[in-house]
C-alpha positions as CSV (number, residue, x, y, z in Angstrom):
1,X,20.3,-33.7,-27.9
2,X,20.9,-30.3,-28.1
3,X,18.1,-27.9,-29.2
4,X,18.7,-25.8,-32.4
5,X,18.4,-22.1,-31.8
6,X,15.0,-21.6,-33.9
7,X,13.5,-24.6,-31.1
8,X,14.6,-22.4,-28.6
9,X,12.8,-19.2,-30.1
10,X,9.8,-21.2,-30.5
11,X,9.8,-22.5,-27.2
12,X,10.0,-18.9,-25.7
13,X,7.3,-17.7,-28.1
14,X,4.7,-20.3,-26.9
15,X,1.6,-19.6,-25.6
16,X,0.2,-20.9,-22.2
17,X,-3.3,-19.8,-22.9
18,X,-3.1,-18.2,-19.5
19,X,-5.4,-15.0,-18.5
20,X,-6.4,-13.5,-15.4
21,X,-9.9,-14.7,-13.6
22,X,-11.8,-13.8,-11.1
23,X,-13.2,-16.2,-8.7
24,X,-11.1,-18.9,-9.6
25,X,-9.7,-19.1,-5.8
26,X,-11.5,-18.6,-2.8
27,X,-11.0,-15.9,-0.7
28,X,-10.6,-13.4,-3.8
29,X,-13.4,-11.0,-2.1
30,X,-11.3,-10.9,1.1
31,X,-8.3,-10.1,-0.5
32,X,-10.1,-7.5,-2.5
33,X,-11.6,-6.0,1.1
34,X,-8.3,-6.1,2.7
35,X,-6.2,-4.4,-0.2
36,X,-8.9,-1.6,-0.6
37,X,-9.0,-1.2,3.3
38,X,-4.9,-1.0,3.0
39,X,-5.1,1.7,0.5
40,X,-8.0,3.9,2.0
41,X,-5.8,3.8,5.6
42,X,-2.8,5.1,3.3
43,X,-5.1,7.8,2.1
44,X,-6.1,8.7,5.6
45,X,-2.1,8.8,6.8
46,X,-1.3,10.9,3.6
47,X,-4.2,13.4,4.6
48,X,-2.3,13.4,8.2
49,X,1.1,13.8,6.8
50,X,0.1,17.0,4.4
51,X,-1.5,18.5,7.3
52,X,1.6,17.9,9.6
53,X,3.7,19.3,6.5
54,X,2.0,22.2,5.8
55,X,2.1,23.2,9.5
56,X,6.1,22.7,9.8
57,X,6.3,24.6,6.0
58,X,3.9,27.6,7.7
59,X,5.8,27.4,11.2
60,X,9.3,27.4,9.4
61,X,8.1,30.3,7.1
62,X,7.0,32.8,10.1
63,X,9.3,31.8,12.7
64,X,12.4,32.0,9.8
65,X,13.6,28.4,10.4
66,X,14.3,28.0,6.9
67,X,15.2,24.4,7.4
68,X,12.2,23.6,8.8
69,X,10.4,25.2,5.9
70,X,12.3,23.7,3.0
71,X,11.1,20.3,5.2
72,X,7.6,21.5,5.2
73,X,7.9,21.4,1.6
74,X,9.2,18.1,0.9
75,X,6.6,17.0,2.8
76,X,3.9,18.6,1.1
77,X,5.4,17.3,-2.2
78,X,5.9,13.8,-1.0
79,X,2.7,13.8,0.7
80,X,1.0,15.0,-2.8
81,X,2.7,12.2,-4.7
82,X,1.6,9.5,-2.3
83,X,-2.1,10.4,-2.7
84,X,-1.6,10.5,-6.6
85,X,-0.2,7.1,-6.3
86,X,-2.8,6.0,-3.9
87,X,-5.5,7.3,-5.7
88,X,-4.4,6.4,-9.1
89,X,-3.2,2.7,-8.1
90,X,-6.0,0.9,-9.7
91,X,-6.1,2.9,-13.3
92,X,-2.4,2.6,-13.2
93,X,-2.5,-1.0,-12.8
94,X,-5.2,-1.6,-15.3
95,X,-3.7,0.4,-17.7
96,X,-0.4,-1.7,-17.7
97,X,-2.7,-5.0,-17.6
98,X,-4.4,-3.9,-20.6
99,X,-1.0,-3.2,-22.1
100,X,0.3,-6.2,-21.8
101,X,-2.1,-8.0,-23.0
102,X,-1.2,-6.5,-26.3
103,X,2.1,-7.6,-26.3
104,X,2.5,-10.6,-28.6
């Protein structure tokens, strides 16, 4: 039996009543620790990348190597952006998660 367009829209608009719930699965604390450790590892790696990029930038500037200087600048900007993303990851996800709960 064919389904009418109104029934399809009603079916698509059905609210299953599912919301995020902490503690529903075993190992959730372990997963949080793993993700936090990955984030910390990323931040430490970005600090190293920023230090190397700044060194390449300075070396390229003082030696007249314009390509090295440009690559050092690019690396510094990318490292700064990565640090911003890693530091703000929790807030970004929380913001869009809260924004998503407002969709009806």
